[in-house]
C-alpha positions as CSV (number, residue, x, y, z in Angstrom):
1,X,12.3,-21.7,94.6
2,X,15.6,-23.3,95.3
3,X,18.7,-21.1,95.3
4,X,20.6,-20.8,92.0
5,X,24.4,-20.6,91.6
6,X,25.9,-20.3,88.2
7,X,29.4,-21.6,87.4
8,X,30.7,-19.3,84.6
9,X,33.8,-19.0,82.5
10,X,35.1,-19.2,79.0
11,X,35.1,-22.5,77.1
12,X,37.5,-25.1,78.4
13,X,37.9,-23.4,81.7
14,X,37.1,-26.5,83.7
15,X,33.5,-25.8,84.6
16,X,32.1,-29.2,83.8
17,X,34.9,-31.1,85.5
18,X,34.5,-29.1,88.6
19,X,30.7,-29.3,88.6
20,X,30.8,-33.1,88.3
21,X,32.9,-33.3,91.5
22,X,30.8,-30.6,93.3
23,X,27.6,-32.4,92.5
24,X,29.0,-35.6,93.9
25,X,30.2,-33.8,97.1
26,X,26.8,-32.1,97.6
27,X,25.0,-35.4,97.0
28,X,27.2,-37.1,99.6
29,X,26.2,-34.3,102.0
30,X,22.5,-35.2,101.5
31,X,21.5,-32.4,99.1
32,X,19.2,-32.8,96.1
33,X,20.9,-31.1,93.2
34,X,19.5,-29.9,90.0
35,X,21.7,-28.8,87.1
36,X,21.0,-26.6,84.1
37,X,23.6,-26.5,81.3
38,X,23.6,-23.6,78.9
39,X,24.7,-24.5,75.4
40,X,26.2,-21.6,73.6
41,X,25.5,-23.2,70.2
42,X,22.2,-22.8,68.4
43,X,21.0,-26.4,68.7
44,X,21.8,-29.7,70.3
45,X,20.5,-33.2,69.8
46,X,19.1,-35.1,72.8
47,X,17.4,-37.7,70.8
48,X,18.7,-39.0,67.5
49,X,17.3,-39.7,64.1
50,X,15.0,-42.7,64.0
51,X,13.7,-42.6,67.6
52,X,10.0,-42.0,68.2
53,X,10.6,-38.7,69.9
54,X,12.8,-37.5,66.9
55,X,9.9,-38.5,64.5
56,X,7.4,-36.6,66.7
57,X,9.6,-33.4,66.6
58,X,10.3,-33.8,62.9
59,X,6.5,-34.0,62.4
60,X,6.2,-30.6,64.0
61,X,5.5,-31.2,67.7
62,X,6.4,-28.1,69.7
63,X,7.0,-30.1,72.9
64,X,7.8,-33.8,73.2
65,X,8.0,-35.8,76.4
66,X,9.3,-39.3,77.0
67,X,8.7,-41.0,80.3
68,X,9.6,-44.3,81.9
69,X,9.3,-45.6,85.4
70,X,12.7,-44.0,86.2
71,X,13.2,-41.0,83.9
72,X,11.4,-38.1,82.2
73,X,12.8,-36.0,79.4
74,X,11.1,-33.0,77.8
75,X,12.2,-31.5,74.5
76,X,10.6,-28.1,73.9
77,X,11.0,-25.7,71.1
78,X,12.3,-22.4,72.5
79,X,12.3,-18.8,71.3
80,X,15.9,-17.5,71.9
81,X,17.3,-16.3,74.1
82,X,16.1,-18.8,76.7
83,X,16.2,-17.2,80.1
84,X,16.9,-19.0,83.4
85,X,13.5,-18.0,84.7
86,X,11.9,-20.1,82.0
87,X,13.8,-23.2,83.2
88,X,13.7,-23.1,87.0
89,X,10.0,-24.1,87.4
90,X,11.1,-27.6,86.4
91,X,13.4,-27.8,89.5
92,X,11.0,-27.4,92.5
93,X,12.1,-30.8,93.9
94,X,15.8,-29.9,94.6
95,X,17.7,-28.1,97.3
96,X,19.9,-26.1,94.9
97,X,20.1,-25.4,91.2
98,X,23.7,-25.3,89.8
99,X,24.0,-23.9,86.3
100,X,26.9,-24.2,83.9
101,X,26.9,-21.0,81.9
102,X,24.3,-18.2,81.9
103,X,27.1,-15.7,82.5
104,X,24.9,-12.9,81.3
105,X,22.2,-13.6,83.9
106,X,22.1,-11.8,87.2
107,X,22.2,-14.9,89.5
108,X,25.0,-15.5,92.0
109,X,28.1,-16.7,90.0
110,X,31.3,-18.5,90.7
111,X,33.9,-17.9,88.0
112,X,36.0,-20.9,86.9
113,X,39.2,-20.0,85.2
114,X,42.1,-22.1,83.9
115,X,45.7,-20.7,83.5
116,X,46.1,-19.0,80.2
117,X,42.5,-18.0,79.8
118,X,41.4,-14.4,80.2
119,X,39.1,-13.8,83.2
120,X,35.5,-12.8,82.6
121,X,35.9,-9.7,84.8
122,X,34.6,-9.0,88.3
123,X,30.9,-8.4,88.6
124,X,28.7,-7.5,91.5
125,X,27.1,-11.0,91.5
126,X,30.5,-12.8,91.6
127,X,30.5,-14.9,94.8
128,X,33.9,-16.6,94.3
129,X,36.5,-17.7,91.9
130,X,37.9,-21.1,91.2
131,X,41.4,-20.7,89.7
132,X,45.0,-21.6,90.3
133,X,45.7,-17.9,90.4
134,X,44.0,-15.1,92.4
135,X,42.0,-13.1,89.9
136,X,40.3,-10.5,92.0
137,X,41.0,-9.0,95.4
138,X,38.2,-9.2,98.0
139,X,36.4,-12.2,96.5
140,X,36.9,-15.7,98.0
141,X,39.3,-17.8,95.9
142,X,39.5,-21.6,95.7
143,X,42.0,-23.9,94.0
144,X,40.5,-26.1,91.3
145,X,40.9,-29.2,93.5
146,X,39.1,-27.5,96.5
147,X,35.8,-29.2,95.8
148,X,35.0,-29.9,99.5
149,X,35.8,-26.3,100.4
150,X,33.5,-24.9,97.7
151,X,30.7,-27.2,98.9
152,X,31.2,-25.9,102.4
153,X,31.3,-22.3,101.1
154,X,28.0,-22.9,99.4
155,X,26.5,-24.5,102.4
156,X,27.3,-21.4,104.5
157,X,26.4,-18.9,101.9
158,X,23.4,-20.5,100.3
159,X,22.0,-22.6,103.2
160,X,22.7,-20.5,106.3
161,X,21.8,-22.4,109.4
162,X,21.5,-25.8,107.6
163,X,25.1,-27.0,107.7
């Protein structure tokens, strides 16, 4: 199983913007990266009304898969709450799994915080913090623009001996 690192923080803290840059940095370093996004809402739409997969789901299918020569997408009805352990088996072909969210899981976490937002609070599984301000003493801190430094931190921490 690839290592998992969750990027956590309140809404609008900058998690997505940072992750997009970090994914690009890790890809440029030769890593295969998987991402799992936790959606706090109750539902989301990946396909839209009128598509074949939408019709299949509307007809009652519990799992729908669409595949082409280049992509695969699976829509599966889930019993909440969906746990990270239920999702990771889909990611056996990557070097690392980055998650956005899942702050209540016990995976290693990097907290992302934007000025004016309340911190989540230091936890035993907090690896580091990305913030303009130092939030906790004794935990590595990175500025929001320090994407390369966070990638290097992950390489040393998650892939010892590989970098």
